[in-house]
PATORDREN-361717 format. One record per atom (N, C-alpha, C, O, CB): residue in three letters; x, y, z. Coordinates in steps of 0.1 Angstrom, whole numbers, plus 5000, padded with zeros to 4 digits. Each point is the difference from the previous one (the first is absolute). Glycine has a CB too. Layout:
<recs>
alaXYZ...
</recs>
This chain:
<recs>
unk377491831940unk498749945002unk499150115006unk500450075010unk500649704994unk497850254990unk499250115005unk499349965013unk499749885002unk499950194974unk500250025032unk499449985013unk498549974998unk499350074993unk502350085019unk497949744995unk498649964999unk499150105006unk500250045012unk500549724988unk498350294993unk499150105006unk498949935008unk499449904997unk501050254983unk499449915032unk499149955010unk498850095001unk500150124998unk501749775014unk497050064992unk498950085002unk500150085013unk500949975009unk497749874978unk500550265015unk500050075013unk499349915010unk498849974999unk501150264989unk500849735023unk499549905009unk499050065010unk499149935005unk503049954993unk497950255003unk499050075009unk498649994993unk499049965006unk502750195004unk498349884977unk498849994992unk499549854999unk498849975001unk501950244985unk500349705012unk499649865000unk499349965013unk499049935000unk503050024984unk498650095027unk499449975013unk498650055002unk499249945006unk503150065003unk497550124986unk498750065001unk499049934991unk498849985004unk502250245001unk499449744983unk499149924991unk499649875007unk498849965000unk502250154980unk500049825025unk499849875007unk499150025012unk499049925003unk503250004989unk498050195016unk499250025012unk498650034996unk499149955007unk502950145004unk497749994979unk498650034996unk499349874996unk498849985003unk501950254990unk500049684999unk499449884995unk499749915012unk498949945001unk502350084977unk499749965031unk499849925012unk498950055009unk499249925005unk503250014994unk497650205003unk498950065008unk498749984993unk499049975007unk502550205002unk498449844978unk498849974993unk499549865002unk498849985002unk501950194981unk500249735016unk499649865002unk499649985014unk499049935003unk502650004980unk499150135027unk499749995014unk498650065003unk499249935007unk503250084998unk497350104989unk498750075003unk498949924993unk498949985006unk502250244995unk499149744987unk498949924993unk499749875007unk498949965001unk501850144977unk500449835027unk499849885007unk499150025012unk499149925004unk503150004988unk498050195015unk499250035012unk498650054997unk499149955006unk503050115005unk497850024979unk498750064997unk499149904993unk498850015002unk502350224997unk499449694992unk499249934990unk499549865006unk499249944993unk502150174989unk499349845029unk499749865004unk498549985002unk499449914994unk502850085017unk497150094997unk498649985003unk499250034987unk499049934997unk501450125028unk500050064968unk499250044988unk500149894990unk499149974993unk501450275012unk500749704993unk500349894991unk499149885003unk499549934992unk502850165004unk497749885017unk499349885005unk498550024997unk499349904996unk502450055022unk497850174984unk498650034998unk499649994986unk498949954996unk501150195024unk500949914971unk499750014986unk500249874992unk499349964991unk501350285010unk500549695003unk500449884992unk500149875008unk500149894993unk501250274993unk498649855027unk500249875008unk501449975002unk500349895006unk497650034985unk503050165004unk501549975002unk500650125006unk500050114995unk500149744985unk500550135032unk500650125008unk501150074992unk500150125002unk499349765019unk501350054970unk501250064994unk499850024985unk500950024992unk500549875025unk497350114978unk499850014986unk500550134994unk500850004991unk497249875012unk501750255003unk500450134995unk501650025002unk500650064991unk497150035013unk502849865007unk501450015002unk500849914989unk501050054995unk498649995030unk499949844973unk500749914990unk499950064986unk500950004993unk498549805021unk499450264983unk499850074987unk501050114999unk500650024989unk497049925011unk502650145010unk500950114999unk501549964999unk500750064992unk497750075022unk501949764992unk501449944999unk500249944986unk501150034994unk498949935031unk499149974970unk500249924988unk499850094987unk500749984990unk498549825022unk499950304989unk499750084988unk500450145002unk499850094991unk498349775004unk502550185016unk500650135002unk501450005003unk500850064992unk497050015016unk502649875003unk501450005004unk500949934991unk501050054996unk498249965027unk500549864974unk500949924992unk500250064986unk501250014996unk498049795017unk499750234979unk500350064987unk500650135001unk500850044991unk497349845000unk501650205019unk500650135002unk501549995003unk500850084995unk497150005014unk502549824999unk501449985003unk500849964987unk501150044998unk498349905026unk499949974968unk500749964988unk500150124990unk501150024994unk497949755009unk499950314996unk500150114991unk501050115005unk500750054992unk496949915001unk502450065020unk500950105005unk501549954999unk500950094998unk497349985018unk502049804986unk501449954998unk500550024986unk501150044997unk498549805021unk499550134972unk500450014986unk500350154997unk500950034993unk497749775001unk500550295011unk500250144998unk501350055006unk500650094995unk496949945005unk502949915011unk501250055007unk501249974991unk501050085000unk497949885022unk501149934970unk501249974993unk500050054985unk501049994993unk499149815021unk498750254981unk500050054987unk500750134999unk500050085010unk497849804986unk502850164993unk500650134998unk498950115000unk498949974995unk503049934992unk498450215018unk499050115001unk499650044986unk498850054999unk502250035022unk499949914969unk499650044987unk498849914995unk499350054991unk503150025004unk497449815010unk498949924996unk498750065003unk499150004992unk502349805012unk498550265008unk498750065004unk499750134992unk498950034997unk501549875026unk500650174974unk499850124992unk499749964985unk499150074995unk502550065020unk499049774980unk499849964986unk498649954998unk499350034990unk503149925008unk497149975011unk498749934998unk498950065009unk499049935001unk502349864994unk498950335010unk498950065009unk498850024992unk498949985005unk502950135009unk498349934973unk498850034992unk499249874998unk498850005001unk502350194988unk499649705008unk499449874997unk499349955013unk498949945000unk502850014982unk498950085029unk499449965013unk498750075003unk499149945004unk503250015005unk497850184988unk498850085002unk498949964990unk498849995004unk502650205004unk499049794979unk499049964990unk499349875004unk498849984998unk502650144984unk499449785022unk499549875004unk499050025012unk499049935000unk503149954992unk498250205017unk499250035012unk498750064995unk498949975006unk503150055009unk498050074976unk498850074995unk499149894993unk498850015001unk502450214996unk499449694995unk499349894994unk499249925011unk498949964998unk502850034983unk499149985030unk499349935011unk498950085006unk499049945004unk503249945000unk498050254997unk498950085005unk498749994991unk498950005005unk502950165005unk498549844977unk498849984991unk499349875001unk498849994998unk502450174987unk499649745019unk499549865001unk499049985011unk499349915001unk502850014989unk498050175020unk499049985012unk498650024995unk499149965007unk502750135009unk498049974973unk498650024995unk499649894990unk498850014995unk501550245007unk500549654996unk499749894990unk499249905008unk500549955010unk501650104976unk496849915008unk499249895007unk500849875000unk500749964990unk497250155002unk502049825019unk500749875002unk501450025005unk500649905004unk498050014978unk502050205017unk501350035005unk500050105011unk500549985011unk500549974967unk498450165020unk499950115010unk498949965010unk499149934997unk501750244987unk499349895028unk499149975010unk499650135008unk500850095001unk500149685001unk497850235002unk499550125007unk499849965015unk499449895003unk499550204976unk501450005030unk499849975014unk499750145007unk500750094998unk500849705002unk497350225007unk499750125006unk499750114991unk500250125003unk501249815016unk498250044969unk499750114990unk501250054992unk499850094992unk498349975023unk503049884987unk501350044993unk500549884992unk500149895005unk500450285013unk500049874970unk500649904991unk501550025001unk500650074992unk497449924992unk502749935025unk501450025002unk500849885000unk501250005001unk498250195013unk500049694984unk500749875001unk500049934987unk499150014992unk500249985032unk501749934974unk500149904989unk500149865007unk500849985009unk500450194975unk497949745011unk500049875005unk500549904990unk499649994989unk498450075025unk503049864991unk500649904992unk499949875008unk500849965008unk500850204980unk497249775009unk499849885008unk499850035015unk499150095003unk502249774981unk499450085025unk499850035014unk500850125005unk499950055011unk499849714993unk501150304987unk500850125003unk499450134995unk499350004990unk502749855010unk498250255008unk499650144996unk501050105003unk500849985010unk496849954993unk502550184990unk500950115003unk499450134995unk499250004992unk502849845007unk498650275007unk499550144996unk501150064992unk501150045005unk497549985016unk501250014966unk500950074992unk500450145005unk501150054997unk498049824984unk499950195026unk500250145004unk501250015011unk500650105001unk496949954995unk502749845011unk501149995009unk501450004993unk500950075003unk497749815013unk501450054973unk501249994992unk500250144993unk501250044997unk498649714999unk499150315000unk500150134993unk500850105008unk500750084994unk497149874996unk502150055023unk500750105008unk501550004997unk500650114998unk497749875020unk502349904982unk501449994997unk500350024985unk501050074997unk499249775022unk499050114973unk500250024985unk500050144996unk500850054992unk498149735004unk500250305010unk499950144997unk501350075005unk500550094993unk497049905009unk502949985010unk501250075006unk501249974991unk500850094997unk498349885026unk501149914973unk501249974991unk499950074987unk501050064995unk499149715015unk498750234984unk499950074987unk500250155002unk500650074992unk497949754999unk500850245019unk500150145002unk501550045003unk500450114995unk497249905014unk503149914998unk501450035003unk500850004987unk500950084998unk498949825025unk500050004969unk500749984987unk499750124991unk500950064994unk499149695008unk498750294997unk499650104991unk500550145005unk500550084992unk497549795003unk501950165018unk500550125005unk501550024999unk500550104998unk497549905018unk502749884987unk501550014999unk500450024985unk501050084998unk499249775022unk499150094971unk500450024986unk499750144995unk500650054991unk499049715005unk499350305010unk499650144996unk500850115007unk499850124997unk497949784998unk503150065015unk500650105009unk500950104992unk499950125001unk500049715017unk500950114973unk500950084992unk499350094990unk500350124998unk501549715005unk497150114991unk499350074990unk499150115006unk499850114994unk500149694992unk499750185027unk499150105006unk500750125004unk499450115001unk499349715007unk502650184993unk500850125003unk500050104988unk500050125002unk501549745013unk498450084973unk499950084988unk498650044997unk499750114995unk502349784996unk497150025012unk498550034998unk499349965012unk499349905001unk500950074974unk499850125036unk499549965013unk498549975000unk499549945009unk502250205001unk497549914980unk498649985000unk499649874992unk498849984998unk500950275004unk501349684993unk499749884992unk499649885008unk499649904993unk501950194990unk498549915030unk499849885008unk498650005006unk499449895003unk503050105002unk497050124997unk498750015007unk498949924994unk499449915006unk501350315002unk498949814979unk498949944994unk500249854998unk499149925002unk500450304987unk501749745006unk500249854998unk499949935013unk499449895001unk502150164980unk499150005030unk499949935013unk498550005005unk499649895005unk502850185000unk496950044993unk498650005004unk499249904992unk499149945005unk501150305001unk500249744981unk499349904992unk500249865005unk499149915000unk501150244980unk501149825024unk500349875005unk499249975013unk499449895001unk502950134990unk497650085018unk499249985012unk498649984997unk499349935006unk502350215007unk497949944977unk498649994996unk499649874994unk498949955003unk501250294992unk500849694997unk499749874995unk499949905011unk499049925000unk502250144979unk499749945030unk500049915012unk498750035008unk499449905005unk503150094995unk497250135002unk498950045008unk498649954995unk499249965007unk502150245000unk498649804980unk498849954993unk499649865004unk498949975003unk501650194978unk500549755019unk499849865003unk499649995015unk499149925003unk502550014979unk499050155027unk499749995014unk498650065003unk499449955009unk503150064996unk497150094988unk498750065002unk498949904996unk499050005006unk502050234991unk499349704992unk499049914995unk499849885010unk498949944999unk501750134977unk500449895032unk499849885008unk498950015010unk499349905001unk503150074996unk497450135012unk500850115003unk501049975011unk499749925009unk498450244983unk503049915008unk501049995011unk500750135002unk501150024997unk499249744998unk498950345011unk500550135001unk501150015011unk500850094999unk496949994994unk502349835016unk501150005010unk501349974994unk501050085003unk497449845014unk501749984975unk501249974992unk500450114991unk501250044999unk498349725003unk499550304992unk500250124991unk500750115007unk500950064995unk497149874991unk501550105026unk500650115008unk501449975004unk500850095000unk496949965009unk502649834995unk501449965003unk500950024988unk501150065001unk498149785016unk500450114971unk500850014988unk500250144996unk501150044996unk498149734997unk499750315007unk500150144996unk500950085009unk500850084995unk496949904995unk502250005023unk500850075010unk501549964998unk500850095001unk497249935015unk502249864982unk501449954998unk500650064988unk501150044999unk498349755013unk499850204977unk500550064987unk500350155001unk500950054995unk497849784993unk500450245020unk500250145002unk501350035007unk500850094996unk496749945004unk502849895011unk501250025007unk501349974991unk500950085001unk497849865021unk501249954971unk501149974991unk500250114990unk501250034996unk498349725007unk499450304991unk500150114990unk500750125006unk500950064993unk497049854996unk501750135023unk500650115007unk501549985002unk500850094998unk497049975013unk502549824995unk501449975003unk500949994988unk501350005001unk497949895019unk500250094968unk500849994988unk500650134995unk500750004990unk497949805004unk501150315013unk500550134997unk499250074990unk500550094993unk501749825011unk496550064994unk499150074991unk499650145006unk500150015012unk499149774978unk500350315002unk499650135006unk498949985010unk499149924999unk501550194979unk499549985032unk499049995012unk498650024995unk499049945005unk502850145011unk498050014974unk498750034996unk499349884993unk498849995000unk501850254997unk500249674998unk499549874994unk499349925012unk498849964998unk503050044984unk498949995029unk499449935011unk498850065005unk499049935003unk503249995003unk497850214995unk498850085005unk498849984990unk498949985004unk502650195007unk498849824976unk499049984990unk499449865002unk498749994999unk502450174985unk499749745018unk499549875001unk499249985013unk499049925000unk502950004986unk498550155024unk499249995013unk498650064997unk499049955005unk503150075009unk497950094979unk498750064997unk499149914991unk498849995003unk502350234998unk499649724989unk499249904992unk499549885008unk498949954998unk502550124982unk499549895029unk499649885009unk498850045009unk499149915002unk503350014997unk497650205007unk498950045008unk498750014993unk498949965005unk502750165009unk498549934973unk498850014992unk499549864997unk498749985000unk502150244990unk500149695006unk499649864997unk499449945012unk499049924999unk502850064984unk498850045029unk499449945012unk498650055003unk499149935004unk503250055005unk497550154989unk498750065002unk499049944990unk498849985004unk502250235004unk499449774980unk499149934990unk499749865004unk498849964999unk502250184984unk499949785022unk499849875004unk499049995012unk499249915001unk503150024990unk497950165018unk499150015012unk498650044995unk499049955005unk502950115010unk498050034976unk498750054995unk499149904993unk498849995001unk502350244998unk499649694993unk499349904991unk499649875008unk499149934995unk502150174985unk499449885031unk499749885008unk499650045014unk500950035008unk500749824977unk497250145019unk499550065012unk500749935013unk500250075010unk497749984979unk502449825010unk500549945012unk501450065004unk500449995012unk498449804982unk502050264996unk501250065004unk499850135008unk500750035010unk500449874969unk497950185017unk499750125007unk499549965014unk500450075010unk499050054969unk499849785022unk499449965013unk501249955009unk500050035012unk497849904977unk503250005005unk501149955008unk500850125006unk500550005011unk499649794975unk500050315006unk500850125004unk499250085011unk500650045010unk500549984968unk497649995021unk499250075010unk500049925013unk500050065011unk498550034970unk501549785018unk500049925012unk501350015007unk500150005012unk498349844978unk502750175002unk501350035006unk500050135008unk500650005011unk500549874970unk498350235014unk499950135007unk499149985013unk500350075010unk500150064968unk498649795021unk499149985012unk499549864999unk499049974994unk500450275006unk501349665007unk499649865000unk498649985006unk499449894997unk503050055005unk497150155006unk498649985005unk498950024990unk498849975003unk502150115018unk499549964967unk499050014989unk499449874996unk498849984997unk502450224995unk499649695009unk499649874996unk500849905008unk500849924995unk498650154982unk500449925036unk500849915009unk499849854998unk500949935003unk498950255013unk499149784978unk499849864997unk500249974985unk499849884996unk498650115023unk502050114973unk500249984986unk501450034996unk501049935004unk496650124992unk502650064997unk501350054996unk501050025011unk501249984998unk497750124982unk500649955031unk500950035011unk500349885009unk500750015010unk498450224989unk500349654998unk500149895009unk501449955002unk500549985011unk497249954983unk503050054994unk501349955001unk501050095007unk500849955008unk498849934971unk500350255019unk500950095006unk499850005015unk500950015008unk499150144972unk498749855025unk499750005014unk500549875007unk500650005010unk497450144985unk501849744998unk500549885006unk501549995000unk500649945009unk497349954983unk502750174998unk501550005001unk500550085011unk501049965007unk499050024968unk499450145028unk500450085011unk499749935014unk500850015009unk498850204977unk499349725014unk499749925013unk501149905002unk500549985011unk497050064985unk502949894993unk501049905002unk501450065004unk500649945009unk498249924974unk501650245010unk501350075004unk500050055014unk500949985007unk499450084969unk498650005028unk499850055013unk500049895011unk500650025011unk498250184980unk500649695006unk500049895009unk501449945003unk500249935010unk497550024982unk503250074998unk501349945002unk500850075011unk500949935006unk499150014970unk499750185027unk500850075010unk501550014997unk500450014989unk497949915028unk502550074994unk501450014998unk500749884995unk500950004991unk499150165028unk499649724987unk500749884996unk499149904993unk500549894997unk501050145022unk497250004978unk499249914993unk499249905008unk500449985012unk501150054969unk497649905013unk499249905007unk500749865000unk499649915007unk498350224987unk503149864998unk500849884998unk499849934987unk498950024993unk500849955031unk501249954971unk500049944987unk498849914999unk499749915009unk502850104990unk496750014990unk498949924998unk498750035008unk499049944999unk502649894995unk498550285014unk498950035009unk499250124996unk499450065009unk502049845009unk498750144970unk499250114995unk498549965000unk499649894996unk502350194990unk497350015018unk498549985000unk499450054987unk499049954995unk500950085030unk500750084969unk499550064988unk500049914988unk499250014991unk501550215018unk500249694991unk500249914988unk498949904999unk499849934990unk502650105010unk496849955011unk499049905000unk498650064995unk499050005007unk502249885012unk498950174968unk498850044994unk499650155001unk499250054993unk500049725011unk501550305006unk499750145001unk500750094990unk499450094995unk500349865029unk501550024973unk500850084991unk500149944986unk500549894998unk500850195021unk498249994970unk500149944987unk501449994995unk500950085004unk496950024991unk502549804997unk501349984994unk501150005010unk501050074999unk498250044980unk500749805031unk501050005011unk501449964995unk501050035007unk497249935009unk501949964974unk501349954995unk500650084989unk501149984995unk498349805013unk499850324986unk500550084989unk500150145003unk500950055007unk498249784978unk499850255012unk500050145002unk500150045014unk500750105003unk498049924976unk500749915030unk499950045014unk501049925009unk499950015013unk497750044983unk503449894999unk500949925008unk500850085010unk500449955011unk499849894970unk500150295016unk500750085009unk499250025013unk500650005011unk500650124970unk497549905018unk499250025012unk500049885009unk500150015012unk498450144974unk501549735008unk500049875008unk501449995006unk500149965012unk498249934973unk502750145007unk501449995006unk500250095011unk500649975011unk500249974967unk498750195021unk500150095011unk499249965012unk500450045011unk500050144972unk498549755015unk499249965011unk500849895008unk499949995012unk497950074975unk502849855005unk500749895007unk501450035006unk500349955010unk498549914974unk501950235009unk501350045005unk500150145005unk501150055004unk499849794980unk498050245016unk500050135006unk500850114993unk500549984989unk499149895032unk500550244987unk500750114995unk501549974997unk500650054990unk497850105023unk502249774995unk501449964999unk500249934986unk500950034993unk499449965032unk498949914973unk500149924987unk499750094988unk500749994990unk498649815022unk499850294989unk499750094989unk501250094997unk500350034989unk497349975017unk503050055005unk501250094998unk501149924993unk500750064992unk498750085029unk500849744983unk501149914994unk499749994985unk501050024992unk499449865030unk498450094974unk499749984986unk500250134992unk500550014990unk497849815017unk501250304999unk500250134994unk501550034998unk500450064990unk497450015020unk502949895000unk501550035000unk500749924988unk500950054994unk499050005031unk499649834973unk500649924989unk499750074986unk500850004992unk498949795022unk499150264984unk499650064988unk500850134998unk500550044989unk497249865012unk502550185010unk500850125000unk501449974996unk500650074992unk497850045025unk502249794990unk501449964998unk500249964985unk501050024994unk499249925030unk498849984971unk500149964986unk500050114990unk500950014991unk497849795016unk500550304995unk500050124992unk501350085001unk500650044991unk496949975011unk502950015011unk501250075003unk501249944993unk500850074993unk498350015029unk501149794979unk501249934995unk499950004984unk501050024994unk499249845027unk498650134974unk499950004985unk500450144995unk500750014990unk497549825011unk501450285006unk500450134995unk501550035002unk500650074992unk497150015014unk502949865004unk501450015002unk500749934988unk501050064995unk498849955030unk499849884971unk500549934989unk499850074987unk501050024992unk498649775020unk499250274986unk499850074988unk500950124998unk500550044990unk497149895012unk502750145010unk500950115000unk501449974995unk500750084994unk497950025024unk501849774985unk501449964997unk500149924987unk501149944998unk499350065027unk498549984968unk500149934987unk500250104989unk499250094998unk499349735010unk502550164983unk500350104990unk499149994988unk499850114993unk502549885014unk497149904990unk499249984988unk498650065002unk499349975009unk502049824985unk498350304997unk498750075001unk498849905000unk499150025008unk501950184981unk499149705003unk498949904999unk499949925013unk498949995006unk501449994970unk500849985030unk500049925012unk499550095012unk499349965009unk502649904983unk498550275008unk499650095010unk498550025000unk499450005011unk502850124987unk497249904990unk498650024999unk499249875004unk498950015006unk501550164976unk500149715015unk499449885004unk499949985015unk499049975006unk501849934973unk500450135028unk500049995014unk499050105006unk499349975010unk503149964990unk497650204996unk499150095005unk498549964998unk499250015009unk502550174986unk498049774993unk498749954997unk499549895009unk498950005005unk501550074971unk500549825025unk499649895008unk499850045015unk499049965007unk502249894977unk499850235021unk499950045014unk498850085003unk499349985010unk503250024991unk497250094990unk498850095002unk498749924999unk499150025008unk502250184983unk498649714999unk498949914999unk499749925013unk498850005005unk501749984970unk500549955030unk499849925012unk499650095012unk499149965007unk502649874984unk499050285011unk499750085011unk498750074999unk499350015010unk503150034993unk497250014985unk498750074998unk498949905003unk499050035007unk502050124976unk499149735011unk499049905002unk499849965015unk498949985005unk501549934972unk500750085030unk499949975014unk499450115008unk499249985009unk502849884989unk498450264998unk499450125007unk498550014998unk499350035009unk502950094988unk497449864990unk498550014997unk499249895008unk499050035005unk501650074972unk500049785023unk499349895006unk499850025015unk499049995006unk501949854977unk500350195024unk500050035014unk499250125004unk499350005010unk502949894991unk497950224991unk499350125002unk498549984999unk499350065008unk502650074983unk497649795000unk498649974999unk499549925012unk498950025005unk501349984970unk500649915031unk499649935011unk500050095013unk499249975009unk501849824981unk499850315010unk500050095011unk499050124999unk499950085009unk502549864994unk496950064986unk499050104997unk500650134996unk499350105000unk499349795017unk502750114979unk500650124995unk499850024985unk500250114995unk501549865023unk498049934975unk499850004985unk498749924997unk499649915007unk502950124988unk496950004993unk498849924996unk500449854997unk501249984996unk497750234995unk500249705011unk500249864996unk500249994985unk499250064993unk499549865028unk502350014975unk500249984985unk500149864996unk499949974988unk501350255013unk498949695008unk500249864996unk501449964995unk500249904994unk497450105000unk503450085010unk501349974996unk500749915011unk499950035012unk500350204976unk500449665008unk500649915009unk501250065007unk500750094994unk498449724993unk501350135024unk501250045007unk501249924995unk500049885001unk498750185019unk502350004974unk501149934993unk500749905010unk500250035011unk500150174974unk500049685009unk500749895007unk499149945011unk500449895005unk501750224990unk496849955009unk499249955012unk498749954996unk499649895004unk501550285010unk498149904978unk498749954996unk500049874992unk501049984992unk498350265008unk499749695001unk499949874992unk499850044986unk499250084996unk499849805024unk501750054971unk499950024986unk501349964993unk501050065001unk497450125002unk501649714989unk501249954994unk500550094989unk501350014999unk497949765006unk500050294987unk500450094989unk500850115006unk501150044995unk496949894991unk501550145024unk500650115006unk501449975006unk501050064998unk496750045007unk502349795003unk501349965007unk501049964990unk501250035001unk497549905019unk500949994970unk501049964989unk500650124994unk501250014997unk497549784999unk500550315000unk500550124994unk500950085009unk501050064995unk496949954991unk501750005027unk500950075009unk501349945002unk501050075002unk496950005010unk502149794988unk501349935002unk500950024987unk501250015001unk497749835014unk500450164973unk500750034988unk500650145000unk501250024996unk497349834992unk500850255018unk500550135001unk501250015010unk500950074997unk496850024998unk502249835015unk501249995010unk501249954993unk501150055002unk497349925017unk501449934972unk501249944993unk500650114991unk501250014999unk497749775002unk500350304993unk500550114991unk500750105009unk501150054996unk497149914987unk501250085028unk500750105009unk501349955005unk501050075000unk496850015007unk502349794997unk501349945004unk501050004989unk501250015002unk497549865016unk500850104970unk500950004988unk500650144998unk501250014998unk497449814992unk500650285011unk500550144998unk500950045011unk501050074998unk496949984990unk501849905024unk500950035012unk501449964998unk500950055006unk497149935009unk502249924977unk501449954997unk500850114993unk501350015001unk497949764997unk500150324995unk500750114993unk500150135008unk500750094996unk498549814983unk500250105032unk500150125009unk501450015006unk500649915005unk496950085000unk502950134996unk501350035006unk499850045014unk500050125004unk501049964974unk498849815030unk499850035015unk501350015007unk501049954997unk496949925001unk502050225013unk501350025008unk500449885008unk501050005007unk498350244995
</recs>
């Protein structure tokens, strides 16, 4: 009788901890905001549980029990279906626009963001493609650069049209790391970094508000009541928290001063309520998640599985770093949500699905 394979329980504990902390933070941060917007104290929390946690747990559980070959075999179809959904956001009657961006699909009372699903779909396909090209690239090392750049370019086009440059940056950076870790020539990575910087410069040049956002990041006093307002209010909130915070539910900034208190700016409110100690605990969870994922990747023999773990771990950690860094004034504001914490069912469902895949792969890791 073969020994039953078990997941890595440290990674499982970290995934559960991040989800529970996210629910805990949202419950504290969203109550007054929810009451003001909807008349129901628990509207946003219930929405997150019913349309984020529950479908995410179901999807993650299914992913945990599926064979890894399933994800490799159908990764292209998953990516293709996601690209079709990305195109649907521009269709009248189905797609929806909010804040000048077309990122949502509306199905009756429900809505979701295909760009959130795209992050995982891209990682799975990139891992499958790079793993299959690994043996061929040894004979023809220059045969991977242009095709991979074309894949990234196609995905980028849909995100630029929305526009969703923040998500584009996360996907492009994650793809670049996966490409480098796949054992491709170093000059390929350098070339793609160069192409990426040129593309970023072009995107900033053609849309003035992106340049203004960058200039305000360098000097928030240029527009303290406009582009620099959110960054200043976030720092005020974080600073007000001190060492141990103002107490649960006692944030002042969430009462109209800080934009997007339950999504993009949720870390600032959390740090205000639970202080430096709470912020350090949350940061430690993200660091531990990335560390354990990389340990598992190192001990997984299959190239496809190894690249998937690297991709998911880097995606989650990069997105957390960018979100928290922007709240601390260390990076420009991008509108990227904080994984597992920010309000948004599409993002949380996708992140839980990714956790299910990670835990599935961890069963194959040869841990000491």
